[in-house]
N, C-alpha and C positions, 0 to 999 in steps of 0.2 A: 536417571531422569535429571534433566537440568534444573537448576534453581530458578524459580520464577523471577522474571525481570520487571514485572509490572509494579508500579508504585501508586497506581490509581485503580479503583474498582472498575471492571469492565465486564460486559456481557455481550453476546452476539446480538441480542435485541437492541441494546444501547448503541452498539457500533452501527448496525444497519439503520436504526432510527435517526442517527446523526447524519446519515447520507440523504435523508429526504429533502427534496427540492434543491438538489445539487447536480453537478455534472455526473457524479458517480451514479445517481439514480437514473438520470436521463440515458446513460449508456447501459444500464442493466447490471451494474457491478453489485455483487453480493459478497458480504463477509461471511465465510462459512466455517472458520475454525480459529480458535485462539488457544495456542499451546503455551507452555511455560516460557518459551523463548522465541516464539514466532507468531505471525498473524497470516492467515491464508484467506484469499478471496478469489472470485472468478468473474469473468466477463463473457457474455454470449457473443458468438460470431454470427451476427445477423445484420439486417438492413440498417441498424443504427450504428454499427461498428465497422462495416466493411468499406474499403476504398473502391473506386470504380472498376478495378480489375477482379473484384470478388474476394479479396484477401482481407484479413484483419488489418485495419489501418495501424501503422506503426505508432501514431500518436495516441491511439487508444491503449496500446501496451504501456506507453509512458504514463497515461492517466491511471491505469491500474497500479503500476509500480509506485507512483507518488502517493496514491491513496493509501496503499498498504503500509508503505514506509512512514508516512505521516501519522497514521493511526498508531503504529508501533512506537514512534518517537514520543508522541504525546503521552501515551499510557506508561511509558518507561521513564518519564521525567517526573520530578517531584510535584506534589499537589500545588496548584496555583501557577505552575509554569506552563508555557505554551511552546509549540514547535512550529517552525516555519521553514520551508524549503530554501536552500542556498544553491544547490547544484544537483543536476540529474543527468545521467547518460544512459544510453540503451544500445545494446548490440542485438540486432534482429538476426536470428540464426536460421529460422525456418518459418515458412508461412503457415497460416491456419485459414481454412475456407469454410468451416462449419463447426458446430458443437460449442464447446466452452474452452477457454484458455484460463488456466488456474495459476495464480501467482502466490509464492510464499516469500514473505519478508522476514529476514533475520538480521540482528545487529552484527556489524563488524566491529564497531566501536561505540561505546556509550560513555561519553565524557560529561563534564559539568556544563559546558556551553555548546558542545556540538555532538551530534550522533552521525554515524555512517551506517546505512542499511543496504544490504544486498538483497535484490529481489529476483527470483528465478521464476520464469513462466513456462508452462508446459501445455501441450495440447492434450486431447482426451486419450491419446495413445501413450502419454507420458514422455513425449519427445520435447526436448528443450526448444522453445520458440524464441525466447528473448531473455537476456540477462541485463539487469539494470543496477546501477549504484546511485544511491541518494544520500546527499549530505544535508543535514538539518541543523538549524540554529535553535538552541533551547533558550527561550526568553524567560527571565525571572519576572515576577510581578513587580510593577512599579510601586515605589513607596507612596503610601497615602491613597492607593486605589484599590478597588475590589476587583478580583479577576473575573 
């Protein structure tokens, strides 16, 4: 079993609670699992997330990827530090027309000032729909301020 990478206390209730009143909540994104070295979430393929041809919108896959990678980077950074996105890319490999798409984010690199996260998304049949890579900046607290 991998060594836990988390430096802050996290729970599924806290992760999903933090998504209230955000784009993630609007799209129906749910965080469903937090392992020792990964975070997993899912998005429904429905009227909120489809493009006009009935497929999961590629941008929604990117929102899922950035949401999962951002959560991972934040909780894997030291107390008081924050994580903000620098770069994201996505390769859309297969369409999804119904059900759920589930993403799993794992770190490729956890550095002092940057993290790189790989996010793989699959449909309900377990087929890869999208692969994304997210680079995050890790911001230290400013001197004289409270995080």
